[in-house]
MDTraj code that builds the backbone (N, CA, C; nanometers):
import mdtraj as md
import numpy as np

residues = "MET GLN LEU VAL GLU PRO ALA LEU ASP ARG LEU ASP SER TYR ALA ALA ALA LEU ARG GLN GLY TRP SER PRO SER ASN THR ARG ASP VAL SER GLY GLU GLN LEU ALA GLN ILE ALA ALA ASP ALA ALA GLY PHE ILE ALA GLN PHE THR THR PRO GLY GLY ILE VAL THR LEU ALA ASP GLY THR VAL VAL PRO ARG LEU PRO GLY PRO VAL ARG TRP MET TRP ASP GLY ALA PHE CYS GLY SER ILE SER LEU ARG TYR GLN PRO GLY THR GLU GLU LEU PRO SER THR ALA LEU GLY HIS ILE GLY TYR ALA VAL VAL PRO TRP LYS ARG ARG ASN GLY TYR ALA THR GLN ALA LEU ARG GLN ILE LEU PRO HIS ALA ARG ALA VAL GLY LEU GLY TRP VAL GLU LEU THR THR ASP ALA ASP ASN ALA PRO SER GLN ARG VAL ILE LEU ALA ASN GLY GLY VAL LEU MET ALA ARG VAL ALA ASP GLY VAL GLN PRO GLY GLN ASP ARG LEU VAL TRP ARG ILE VAL LEU PRO GLY".split()
xyz = np.array([
    [1.3897, -0.3673, 2.6610],
    [1.4527, -0.3865, 2.5326],
    [1.6029, -0.3732, 2.5515],
    [1.6744, -0.4632, 2.4902],
    [1.8202, -0.4573, 2.4924],
    [1.8746, -0.4740, 2.3511],
    [1.9974, -0.4283, 2.3314],
    [2.0652, -0.4514, 2.2046],
    [2.1455, -0.5790, 2.2163],
    [2.1321, -0.6647, 2.1159],
    [2.2045, -0.7912, 2.1149],
    [2.2774, -0.8057, 1.9822],
    [2.3840, -0.8845, 1.9847],
    [2.4562, -0.9133, 1.8615],
    [2.3736, -1.0121, 1.7792],
    [2.3671, -0.9927, 1.6481],
    [2.2978, -1.0912, 1.5646],
    [2.3569, -1.2306, 1.5892],
    [2.2697, -1.3309, 1.5997],
    [2.3145, -1.4671, 1.6290],
    [2.2161, -1.5678, 1.5695],
    [2.2686, -1.6872, 1.5429],
    [2.1855, -1.7922, 1.4840],
    [2.0644, -1.8256, 1.5703],
    [2.0789, -1.8213, 1.7027],
    [1.9665, -1.8595, 1.7880],
    [1.8557, -1.7541, 1.7894],
    [1.8794, -1.6388, 1.7280],
    [1.7764, -1.5345, 1.7180],
    [1.7293, -1.5147, 1.5734],
    [1.7885, -1.5885, 1.4823],
    [1.7642, -1.5669, 1.3398],
    [1.6203, -1.5965, 1.2984],
    [1.5562, -1.6946, 1.3597],
    [1.4176, -1.7253, 1.3229],
    [1.3273, -1.6048, 1.3455],
    [1.3492, -1.5335, 1.4562],
    [1.2677, -1.4157, 1.4876],
    [1.2944, -1.3036, 1.3872],
    [1.4215, -1.2860, 1.3480],
    [1.4585, -1.1868, 1.2469],
    [1.3915, -1.2213, 1.1136],
    [1.4024, -1.3487, 1.0729],
    [1.3439, -1.3922, 0.9453],
    [1.1915, -1.3762, 0.9458],
    [1.1288, -1.3993, 1.0612],
    [0.9831, -1.3808, 1.0704],
    [0.9458, -1.2354, 1.0421],
    [1.0267, -1.1422, 1.0925],
    [1.0015, -1.0003, 1.0655],
    [1.0143, -0.9708, 0.9163],
    [1.1149, -1.0280, 0.8520],
    [1.1312, -1.0095, 0.7076],
    [1.0104, -1.0657, 0.6322],
    [0.9637, -1.1821, 0.6728],
    [0.8479, -1.2442, 0.6062],
    [0.7212, -1.1604, 0.6240],
    [0.7166, -1.0818, 0.7306],
    [0.5997, -0.9962, 0.7547],
    [0.6120, -0.8616, 0.6846],
    [0.7180, -0.8450, 0.6021],
    [0.7310, -0.7244, 0.5211],
    [0.8225, -0.6171, 0.5765],
    [0.8857, -0.6414, 0.6906],
    [0.9798, -0.5436, 0.7455],
    [1.1113, -0.5511, 0.6682],
    [1.1758, -0.4372, 0.6505],
    [1.3079, -0.4316, 0.5870],
    [1.3998, -0.3465, 0.6739],
    [1.5243, -0.3911, 0.6947],
    [1.6176, -0.3117, 0.7738],
    [1.6679, -0.1873, 0.7005],
    [1.6443, -0.1782, 0.5730],
    [1.6893, -0.0641, 0.4938],
    [1.5773, 0.0379, 0.4820],
    [1.6118, 0.1635, 0.5043],
    [1.5144, 0.2711, 0.4885],
    [1.5097, 0.3221, 0.3447],
    [1.6004, 0.2746, 0.2599],
    [1.6054, 0.3256, 0.1231],
    [1.5556, 0.2258, 0.0193],
    [1.5507, 0.0958, 0.0538],
    [1.4962, -0.0033, -0.0389],
    [1.4575, -0.1279, 0.0391],
    [1.3618, -0.2018, -0.0129],
    [1.3158, -0.3232, 0.0529],
    [1.4133, -0.4366, 0.0220],
    [1.4826, -0.4834, 0.1245],
    [1.5797, -0.5918, 0.1075],
    [1.5302, -0.7214, 0.1716],
    [1.4038, -0.7260, 0.2112],
    [1.3529, -0.8430, 0.2829],
    [1.3652, -0.9713, 0.2001],
    [1.3276, -0.9676, 0.0741],
    [1.3365, -1.0865, -0.0108],
    [1.4804, -1.1330, -0.0294],
    [1.5705, -1.0390, -0.0525],
    [1.7121, -1.0729, -0.0677],
    [1.7660, -1.1387, 0.0587],
    [1.7306, -1.0804, 0.1725],
    [1.7825, -1.1349, 0.2975],
    [1.7228, -1.2724, 0.3280],
    [1.5960, -1.2930, 0.2993],
    [1.5375, -1.4249, 0.3202],
    [1.6064, -1.5296, 0.2328],
    [1.6406, -1.4926, 0.1100],
    [1.7126, -1.5852, 0.0219],
    [1.8518, -1.6149, 0.0769],
    [1.9204, -1.5127, 0.1291],
    [2.0528, -1.5343, 0.1886],
    [2.0439, -1.6260, 0.3100],
    [1.9440, -1.6047, 0.3935],
    [1.9265, -1.6884, 0.5121],
    [1.9017, -1.8334, 0.4709],
    [1.8167, -1.8553, 0.3715],
    [1.7863, -1.9909, 0.3252],
    [1.9099, -2.0589, 0.2675],
    [1.9939, -1.9815, 0.1993],
    [2.1130, -2.0379, 0.1357],
    [2.2266, -2.0639, 0.2343],
    [2.2428, -1.9758, 0.3327],
    [2.3574, -1.9867, 0.4246],
    [2.3317, -1.9032, 0.5494],
    [2.2612, -1.9599, 0.6448],
    [2.2243, -1.8858, 0.7661],
    [2.3473, -1.8365, 0.8415],
    [2.4473, -1.9215, 0.8561],
    [2.5688, -1.8812, 0.9294],
    [2.6415, -1.7695, 0.8559],
    [2.6473, -1.7768, 0.7255],
    [2.7096, -1.6707, 0.6460],
    [2.6328, -1.5402, 0.6564],
    [2.5007, -1.5515, 0.6638],
    [2.4187, -1.4325, 0.6794],
    [2.4524, -1.3618, 0.8105],
    [2.4595, -1.4363, 0.9187],
    [2.4942, -1.3785, 1.0484],
    [2.6367, -1.3236, 1.0458],
    [2.7282, -1.3924, 0.9817],
    [2.8693, -1.3498, 0.9780],
    [2.8855, -1.2120, 0.9154],
    [2.8004, -1.1747, 0.8211],
    [2.8146, -1.0428, 0.7596],
    [2.7946, -0.9306, 0.8607],
    [2.7213, -0.9578, 0.9681],
    [2.6977, -0.8573, 1.0719],
    [2.8024, -0.8602, 1.1824],
    [2.8701, -0.9724, 1.1962],
    [2.9571, -0.9909, 1.3117],
    [3.1053, -0.9928, 1.2789],
    [3.1399, -0.9882, 1.1509],
    [3.2811, -0.9846, 1.1117],
    [3.3075, -0.8600, 1.0278],
    [3.4257, -0.8019, 1.0419],
    [3.4563, -0.6806, 0.9649],
    [3.4634, -0.7074, 0.8151],
    [3.4502, -0.5995, 0.7404],
    [3.4626, -0.6082, 0.5953],
    [3.3295, -0.6360, 0.5295],
    [3.3359, -0.6751, 0.4060],
    [3.2158, -0.7045, 0.3305],
    [3.1748, -0.5878, 0.2425],
    [3.0598, -0.6034, 0.1828],
    [3.0089, -0.5020, 0.0900],
    [2.8642, -0.4672, 0.1262],
    [2.8197, -0.3541, 0.0737],
    [2.6824, -0.3082, 0.0899],
    [2.6319, -0.2678, -0.0484],
    [2.5096, -0.3070, -0.0805],
    [2.4478, -0.2645, -0.2057],
    [2.3552, -0.1474, -0.1746],
    [2.3801, -0.0351, -0.2400],
    [2.3010, 0.0864, -0.2177],
    [2.1698, 0.0795, -0.2950],
    [2.0810, 0.1740, -0.2676],
    [1.9487, 0.1764, -0.3311],
    [1.9571, 0.1799, -0.4829],
    [2.0614, 0.2446, -0.5369],
    [2.0743, 0.2538, -0.6826],
    [2.1467, 0.1340, -0.7435],
    [2.1805, 0.0334, -0.6597],
    [2.2492, -0.0860, -0.7082],
    [2.4002, -0.0795, -0.6987],
    [2.4544, 0.0356, -0.6652],
    [2.5986, 0.0501, -0.6486],
    [2.6453, -0.0347, -0.5307],
    [2.7575, -0.1024, -0.5479],
    [2.8154, -0.1843, -0.4418],
    [2.9368, -0.1101, -0.3867],
    [2.9403, -0.0926, -0.2535],
    [3.0499, -0.0210, -0.1881],
    [3.1002, -0.1039, -0.0700],
    [3.2242, -0.0794, -0.0268],
    [3.2737, -0.1508, 0.0915],
    [3.1918, -0.1141, 0.2150],
    [3.1693, -0.2129, 0.2998],
    [3.0974, -0.1893, 0.4259],
    [3.1903, -0.1131, 0.5199],
    [3.1370, -0.0087, 0.5809],
    [3.2136, 0.0659, 0.6801],
    [3.2206, -0.0149, 0.8092],
    [3.3251, 0.0071, 0.8890],
    [3.3298, -0.0620, 1.0184],
    [3.2164, -0.0149, 1.1084],
    [3.1845, -0.0958, 1.2053],
    [3.0854, -0.0591, 1.3051],
    [2.9916, -0.1735, 1.3348],
    [2.9410, -0.1768, 1.4577],
    [2.8541, -0.2874, 1.4967],
    [2.7117, -0.2731, 1.4434],
    [2.6525, -0.3876, 1.4175],
    [2.5091, -0.3985, 1.3923],
    [2.4521, -0.4693, 1.5144],
    [2.3458, -0.4151, 1.5686],
    [2.2812, -0.4776, 1.6836],
    [2.1328, -0.4925, 1.6549],
    [2.0766, -0.5973, 1.7122],
    [1.9334, -0.6195, 1.7000],
    [1.8656, -0.5744, 1.8290],
    [1.7532, -0.5080, 1.8145],
    [1.6709, -0.4718, 1.9292],
    [1.5938, -0.5980, 1.9678],
    [1.5949, -0.6286, 2.0978],
    [1.5411, -0.7570, 2.1437],
    [1.4631, -0.7384, 2.2734],
    [1.3413, -0.7848, 2.2761],
    [1.2608, -0.7822, 2.3989],
    [1.2060, -0.9212, 2.4286],
    [1.2820, -1.0216, 2.3886],
    [1.2364, -1.1603, 2.3923],
    [1.2058, -1.2084, 2.2522],
    [1.1935, -1.1124, 2.1607],
    [1.1759, -1.1366, 2.0174],
    [1.2410, -1.0201, 1.9435],
    [1.2606, -1.0373, 1.8156],
    [1.3232, -0.9340, 1.7339],
    [1.2322, -0.8120, 1.7240],
    [1.2897, -0.6938, 1.7472],
    [1.2133, -0.5682, 1.7432],
    [1.2602, -0.4740, 1.6338],
    [1.3862, -0.4869, 1.5905],
    [1.4421, -0.3962, 1.4923],
    [1.5935, -0.4050, 1.4941],
    [1.6564, -0.3179, 1.4184],
    [1.8028, -0.3190, 1.4136],
    [1.8559, -0.1762, 1.4183],
    [1.9808, -0.1658, 1.4619],
    [2.0503, -0.0379, 1.4653],
    [2.1951, -0.0653, 1.4298],
    [2.2546, 0.0256, 1.3544],
    [2.3944, 0.0065, 1.3164],
    [2.4705, 0.1375, 1.3304],
    [2.5963, 0.1227, 1.3632],
    [2.6896, 0.2345, 1.3714],
    [2.7868, 0.2197, 1.2558],
    [2.8091, 0.3284, 1.1823],
    [2.9025, 0.3288, 1.0697],
    [3.0022, 0.4413, 1.0921],
    [3.1287, 0.4144, 1.0654],
    [3.2286, 0.5197, 1.0824],
    [3.3533, 0.4861, 1.0016],
    [3.4374, 0.5857, 0.9848],
    [3.5702, 0.5679, 0.9271],
    [3.6692, 0.5955, 1.0399],
    [3.7582, 0.5014, 1.0685],
    [3.8508, 0.5208, 1.1801],
    [3.9292, 0.6515, 1.1672],
    [3.9382, 0.7242, 1.2793],
    [4.0194, 0.8449, 1.2852],
    [3.9502, 0.9736, 1.2434],
    [3.8232, 0.9662, 1.2032],
    [3.7541, 1.0871, 1.1585],
    [3.6034, 1.0718, 1.1768],
    [3.5366, 1.1844, 1.1911],
    [3.3904, 1.1828, 1.1933],
    [3.3335, 1.1854, 1.0516],
    [3.4177, 1.2157, 0.9536],
    [3.3703, 1.2248, 0.8154],
    [3.3249, 1.0885, 0.7647],
    [3.2261, 1.0906, 0.6775],
    [3.1731, 0.9703, 0.6151],
    [3.1778, 0.9853, 0.4632],
    [3.1865, 0.8744, 0.3918],
    [3.1769, 0.8852, 0.2457],
    [3.0370, 0.9302, 0.2056],
    [3.0239, 0.9840, 0.0865],
    [2.8944, 1.0345, 0.0401],
    [2.7892, 0.9242, 0.0297],
    [2.8333, 0.7993, 0.0279],
    [2.7399, 0.6871, 0.0167],
    [2.6724, 0.6524, 0.1493],
    [2.7212, 0.7073, 0.2599],
    [2.6627, 0.6789, 0.3918],
    [2.5674, 0.7922, 0.4299],
    [2.4471, 0.7570, 0.4717],
    [2.3469, 0.8573, 0.5060],
    [2.3605, 0.9061, 0.6502],
    [2.4600, 0.8614, 0.7201],
    [2.4824, 0.9029, 0.8581],
    [2.5591, 0.7970, 0.9319],
    [2.6011, 0.8309, 1.0532],
    [2.6771, 0.7359, 1.1347],
    [2.5897, 0.6237, 1.1895],
    [2.4627, 0.6522, 1.2081],
    [2.3742, 0.5551, 1.2722],
    [2.2461, 0.5423, 1.1908],
    [2.2054, 0.4189, 1.1709],
    [2.0781, 0.3911, 1.1054],
    [1.9998, 0.2918, 1.1894],
    [1.8698, 0.3064, 1.1928],
    [1.7876, 0.2150, 1.2714],
    [1.6527, 0.1961, 1.2048],
    [1.5909, 0.0830, 1.2358],
    [1.4566, 0.0522, 1.1845],
    [1.3897, -0.0411, 1.2845],
    [1.2690, -0.0065, 1.3234],
    [1.1901, -0.0859, 1.4173],
    [1.0770, -0.1524, 1.3394],
    [1.0471, -0.2771, 1.3732],
    [0.9358, -0.3455, 1.3059],
    [0.8061, -0.2700, 1.3367],
    [0.7157, -0.2597, 1.2402],
    [0.5954, -0.1776, 1.2584],
    [0.5116, -0.2153, 1.3810],
    [0.5028, -0.3428, 1.4148],
    [0.4169, -0.3854, 1.5252],
    [0.4795, -0.3608, 1.6632],
    [0.6019, -0.3062, 1.6660],
    [0.6633, -0.2727, 1.7949],
    [0.7004, -0.1246, 1.8035],
    [0.6524, -0.0469, 1.7089],
    [0.6769, 0.0971, 1.7137],
    [0.5933, 0.1597, 1.8252],
    [0.6338, 0.2781, 1.8657],
    [0.5656, 0.3552, 1.9703],
    [0.5846, 0.2952, 2.1092],
    [0.6907, 0.2140, 2.1244],
    [0.7265, 0.1583, 2.2547],
    [0.8549, 0.2204, 2.3091],
    [0.9123, 0.3163, 2.2362],
    [1.0365, 0.3791, 2.2796],
    [1.1610, 0.2994, 2.2455],
    [1.1475, 0.1940, 2.1656],
    [1.2624, 0.1075, 2.1360],
    [1.3716, 0.1797, 2.0570],
    [1.3330, 0.2581, 1.9585],
    [1.4351, 0.3308, 1.8802],
    [1.5091, 0.4304, 1.9681],
    [1.4374, 0.4997, 2.0553],
    [1.5002, 0.5960, 2.1461],
    [1.5997, 0.5247, 2.2377],
    [1.5587, 0.4098, 2.2931],
    [1.6479, 0.3322, 2.3794],
    [1.7679, 0.2787, 2.3028],
    [1.7441, 0.2287, 2.1825],
    [1.8525, 0.1714, 2.1024],
    [1.9560, 0.2779, 2.0673],
    [1.9094, 0.3956, 2.0267],
    [2.0023, 0.5029, 1.9944],
    [2.0825, 0.5410, 2.1182],
    [2.0167, 0.5539, 2.2312],
    [2.0863, 0.5874, 2.3562],
    [2.1930, 0.4821, 2.3882],
    [2.1611, 0.3546, 2.3629],
    [2.2545, 0.2463, 2.3957],
    [2.3723, 0.2372, 2.2996],
    [2.3550, 0.2824, 2.1749],
    [2.4659, 0.2695, 2.0789],
    [2.5605, 0.3892, 2.0838],
    [2.5160, 0.5016, 2.1391],
    [2.6019, 0.6207, 2.1438],
    [2.7340, 0.5966, 2.2179],
    [2.7373, 0.5236, 2.3291],
    [2.8670, 0.4964, 2.3925],
    [2.9631, 0.4183, 2.3028],
    [2.9107, 0.3342, 2.2151],
    [2.9966, 0.2627, 2.1201],
    [3.0629, 0.3618, 2.0240],
    [2.9852, 0.4611, 1.9825],
    [3.0406, 0.5638, 1.8928],
    [3.1527, 0.6398, 1.9625],
    [3.1332, 0.6735, 2.0879],
    [3.2379, 0.7438, 2.1633],
    [3.3599, 0.6544, 2.1809],
    [3.3365, 0.5260, 2.2056],
    [3.4459, 0.4316, 2.2290],
    [3.5366, 0.4141, 2.1069],
    [3.4821, 0.4359, 1.9860],
    [3.5659, 0.4238, 1.8660],
    [3.6285, 0.5576, 1.8280],
    [3.6102, 0.6585, 1.9147],
    [3.6786, 0.7860, 1.8948],
    [3.5974, 0.8963, 1.8313],
    [3.4695, 0.8751, 1.8110],
    [3.3876, 0.9805, 1.7504],
    [3.3505, 1.0846, 1.8560],
    [3.3610, 1.2100, 1.8193],
    [3.3203, 1.3188, 1.9069],
    [3.1750, 1.3577, 1.8854],
    [3.1220, 1.3233, 1.7704],
    [2.9828, 1.3476, 1.7364],
    [2.9403, 1.2495, 1.6289],
    [2.8102, 1.2321, 1.6171],
    [2.7542, 1.1489, 1.5109],
    [2.6489, 1.2282, 1.4368],
    [2.6355, 1.1976, 1.3099],
    [2.5282, 1.2554, 1.2293],
    [2.4302, 1.1458, 1.1932],
    [2.3035, 1.1839, 1.1905],
    [2.1961, 1.0965, 1.1483],
    [2.1118, 1.1748, 1.0490],
    [2.0467, 1.1057, 0.9581],
    [1.9559, 1.1735, 0.8658],
    [1.8172, 1.1113, 0.8776],
    [1.7177, 1.1933, 0.8527],
    [1.5795, 1.1460, 0.8489],
    [1.5119, 1.2064, 0.7265],
    [1.4090, 1.1399, 0.6807],
    [1.3240, 1.2043, 0.5815],
    [1.2633, 1.3270, 0.6487],
    [1.2413, 1.4317, 0.5703],
    [1.1889, 1.5565, 0.6268],
    [1.0522, 1.5372, 0.6915],
    [0.9762, 1.4374, 0.6476],
    [0.8431, 1.4153, 0.7032],
    [0.8372, 1.3020, 0.8058],
    [0.9522, 1.2534, 0.8506],
    [0.9556, 1.1424, 0.9461],
    [0.9629, 1.1945, 1.0902],
    [0.8506, 1.2441, 1.1379],
    [0.8450, 1.3024, 1.2728],
    [0.8819, 1.2028, 1.3830],
    [0.8398, 1.0753, 1.3763],
    [0.8789, 0.9831, 1.4832],
    [1.0311, 0.9684, 1.4965],
    [1.1011, 0.9556, 1.3850],
    [1.2464, 0.9425, 1.3910],
    [1.3112, 1.0712, 1.4423],
    [1.2541, 1.1824, 1.4034],
    [1.3065, 1.3108, 1.4521],
    [1.2916, 1.3207, 1.6037],
    [1.1817, 1.2710, 1.6582],
    [1.1629, 1.2718, 1.8040],
    [1.2650, 1.1825, 1.8733],
    [1.2981, 1.0693, 1.8120],
    [1.3999, 0.9786, 1.8666],
    [1.5335, 1.0514, 1.8785],
    [1.5709, 1.1208, 1.7730],
    [1.6990, 1.1912, 1.7709],
    [1.6983, 1.3069, 1.8703],
    [1.5918, 1.3821, 1.8739],
    [1.5812, 1.4930, 1.9695],
    [1.5896, 1.4425, 2.1138],
    [1.5272, 1.3293, 2.1430],
    [1.5293, 1.2728, 2.2783],
    [1.6699, 1.2320, 2.3206],
    [1.7586, 1.2158, 2.2226],
    [1.8970, 1.1772, 2.2509],
    [1.9939, 1.2938, 2.2327],
    [1.9418, 1.4160, 2.2339],
    [2.0275, 1.5338, 2.2272],
    [2.0606, 1.5817, 2.0877],
    [1.9904, 1.5338, 1.9881],
    [2.0170, 1.5740, 1.8504],
    [1.9816, 1.7190, 1.8236],
    [2.0612, 1.7806, 1.7367],
    [2.0411, 1.9189, 1.6940],
    [2.0316, 1.9181, 1.5419],
    [1.9295, 1.9840, 1.4879],
    [1.9128, 1.9922, 1.3431],
    [2.0236, 2.0782, 1.2849],
    [2.0964, 2.0240, 1.1864],
    [2.2089, 2.0939, 1.1251],
    [2.1762, 2.1475, 0.9856],
    [2.0955, 2.0727, 0.9096],
    [2.0702, 2.1148, 0.7712],
    [1.9501, 2.0412, 0.7140],
    [1.8953, 2.1014, 0.6106],
    [1.7930, 2.0380, 0.5270],
    [1.8550, 2.0275, 0.3887],
    [1.8615, 1.9051, 0.3342],
    [1.9284, 1.8827, 0.2068],
    [1.8383, 1.8020, 0.1137],
    [1.8652, 1.8139, -0.0150],
    [1.7928, 1.7331, -0.1128],
    [1.8321, 1.5876, -0.0943],
    [1.7349, 1.4994, -0.1058],
    [1.7591, 1.3564, -0.0928],
    [1.8154, 1.3049, -0.2246],
    [1.9351, 1.2482, -0.2207],
    [1.9985, 1.1955, -0.3408],
    [1.9374, 1.0652, -0.3885],
    [1.8577, 0.9988, -0.3054],
    [1.7975, 0.8712, -0.3404],
    [1.6557, 0.8897, -0.3926],
    [1.5807, 0.9809, -0.3306],
    [1.4412, 1.0039, -0.3670],
    [1.4272, 1.1462, -0.4227],
    [1.4323, 1.1623, -0.5540],
    [1.4222, 1.2960, -0.6123],
    [1.2961, 1.3690, -0.5668],
    [1.3122, 1.4982, -0.5403],
    [1.2003, 1.5792, -0.4958],
    [1.1746, 1.5725, -0.3458],
    [1.2489, 1.4894, -0.2768],
    [1.2338, 1.4765, -0.1321],
    [1.3506, 1.5449, -0.0618],
    [1.3289, 1.5858, 0.0606],
    [1.4356, 1.6435, 0.1419],
    [1.4673, 1.5518, 0.2576],
    [1.5913, 1.5622, 0.3040],
    [1.6365, 1.4909, 0.4233],
    [1.6841, 1.5947, 0.5233],
    [1.6667, 1.5627, 0.6497],
    [1.7175, 1.6480, 0.7568],
    [1.8438, 1.5828, 0.8122],
    [1.9455, 1.6658, 0.8355],
    [2.0721, 1.6183, 0.8905],
    [2.0786, 1.6637, 1.0364],
    [2.1009, 1.5687, 1.1254],
    [2.1038, 1.5910, 1.2691],
    [2.2423, 1.5573, 1.3228],
    [2.2807, 1.6224, 1.4306],
    [2.4087, 1.5913, 1.4959],
    [2.3838, 1.5723, 1.6455],
    [2.4489, 1.4696, 1.6986],
    [2.4504, 1.4469, 1.8428],
    [2.5962, 1.4530, 1.8862],
    [2.6271, 1.5491, 1.9728],
    [2.7617, 1.5610, 2.0288],
    [2.7723, 1.4589, 2.1416],
    [2.8790, 1.3812, 2.1405],
    [2.8975, 1.2753, 2.2392],
    [2.9770, 1.3267, 2.3569],
    [2.9329, 1.2960, 2.4776],
    [3.0071, 1.3436, 2.5951],
    [3.1477, 1.2849, 2.5975],
    [3.2423, 1.3686, 2.6412],
    [3.3839, 1.3320, 2.6407],
    [3.4221, 1.2408, 2.7502],
])
top = md.Topology()
chain = top.add_chain()
for i, resn in enumerate(residues, 1):
    res = top.add_residue(resn, chain, resSeq=i)
    for name in ("N", "CA", "C"):
        top.add_atom(name, md.element.get_by_symbol(name[0]), res)
traj = md.Trajectory(xyz[None], top)
């Protein structure tokens, strides 16, 4: 498995995952929206991942500016999932609208292959390259597979907090210190 930049020649595989019910968002299903965007403007859809700027719609419908950082697709000859790095230049701090520096999602039929663990390991040098000394990630309190991914990459549990998106749920906050 390797991380690749989103590209038109891989878009059919990405769209197939969306059609099978996978969503790159852990907070809301965006598969239908993304399929409509791809149908309307495939090149524009890819450009949102490969050019700076843009906007992000949060689970509650709030629209916020997209933070800088690469989006990469997990690829083993076909689309496996996505991982993104989010940051604010010059600081490790994030706005309250960001659930962490790194987010990832693997398609259900390729889980348990170690892809998320590999993808996280591969994106950490990018975080260091943009000047981050550490990254934070969040997981649902009951998401043991994601917690294992973070632990395998040196993550340390920092806090248990109420989930602002899903009332009554908790999220775990993890930190990975990046080698200097």
